[in-house]
Steps between C-alpha positions, in 0.01 A plus 500: 500500500781740446478741205706821462266764654290243682588531868340198663674552824384860522148407410480219759633748752619222740187286479558148608433274205452183708160413335459427125183711490682805634776472248253448213284803607800723527637384163160552333475859627848608388532700183786561245442782257126504608449123421406241761674159458308182431558294819409135557612227731658206326473189719609217266865403479675577179652205317873527467685436169222628275635712209319699242543432134692756307173633340338535842809671648516742212142607596612562854809683390280731296314605817802582722758769486837418661607782717857606567453815702458305826835331478654735756210451747423130416830354369393134558190515281670515163265367232222456757458880542219557247191709441207288392303689235117475452506496111417200295781276378 
């Protein structure tokens, strides 16, 4: 839940996030550039070792923008520091 300009820790203002419902409600009410996030609880376990086909991965790559301006603040994120765009692929 970290985005440049999205200050989760400031929004939470020290709220204790020990209940799932509390964390979800706080996340739902946050905004970034005036837009509320879509928040949902995922309870199932993800299967490991699953890979996308090259065609499917291309669709995903068309919806993300790799960011490099966070390297000084988030040096360990590397290729994982992205902006997910809402446009169609």
